[in-house]
C-alpha positions as CSV (number, residue, x, y, z in Angstrom):
1,X,0.0,0.0,0.0
2,X,1.2,3.5,-0.8
3,X,0.2,6.8,0.8
4,X,-0.3,10.0,-1.0
5,X,3.5,10.8,-0.9
6,X,4.4,7.5,-2.6
7,X,5.7,5.9,0.6
8,X,4.8,2.5,1.9
9,X,1.9,2.7,4.3
10,X,2.5,0.7,7.5
11,X,-0.5,-1.3,8.7
12,X,-1.8,-0.8,12.2
13,X,0.7,-2.2,14.8
14,X,-1.0,-3.7,17.9
15,X,0.8,-2.5,21.0
16,X,0.6,-6.1,22.4
17,X,2.8,-7.2,19.5
18,X,5.4,-4.5,20.3
19,X,5.3,-5.5,24.0
20,X,5.9,-9.2,23.1
21,X,8.8,-8.3,20.8
22,X,10.3,-6.2,23.6
23,X,10.2,-9.3,25.9
24,X,11.6,-11.7,23.3
25,X,14.3,-9.3,22.1
26,X,15.2,-7.2,25.2
27,X,17.9,-4.5,25.3
28,X,21.2,-6.0,26.5
29,X,24.4,-4.8,27.9
30,X,27.6,-6.3,26.5
31,X,31.1,-6.8,27.6
32,X,34.2,-5.7,25.8
33,X,34.7,-9.3,24.7
34,X,31.4,-9.5,22.9
35,X,31.9,-10.2,19.2
36,X,31.1,-7.6,16.6
37,X,28.7,-10.1,14.8
38,X,26.8,-10.6,18.1
39,X,26.5,-6.8,18.5
40,X,25.4,-6.3,14.9
41,X,22.8,-9.0,15.2
42,X,21.4,-7.5,18.5
43,X,21.3,-4.0,17.2
44,X,19.6,-5.1,14.0
45,X,16.8,-6.6,16.1
46,X,16.6,-3.5,18.2
47,X,16.5,-1.3,15.2
48,X,13.4,-3.0,13.9
49,X,11.8,-2.7,17.4
50,X,12.7,1.0,17.5
51,X,11.2,1.6,14.1
52,X,8.0,-0.2,15.1
53,X,7.8,1.9,18.3
54,X,8.1,5.1,16.2
55,X,5.4,3.9,13.9
56,X,3.1,3.2,16.9
57,X,3.7,6.8,18.1
58,X,2.8,8.1,14.7
59,X,-0.3,6.0,14.6
60,X,-1.4,7.2,18.0
61,X,-0.8,10.9,17.4
62,X,-3.9,13.0,17.7
63,X,-4.8,14.6,14.4
64,X,-5.0,18.0,16.1
65,X,-1.4,18.0,17.4
């Protein structure tokens, strides 16, 4: 689906899905010995969750604000 600006329209994101993803892929602290591949993998997961959080904020904004 495309919006009026030609961008892909994101379907409604249920907050319970976002909560479940947060539980399955929690933020983690790492040690200096953690491998770069492990860091990349984790931050890739978190990047998707952060994107979805942002989309939920957009979806929940009041049209008057």
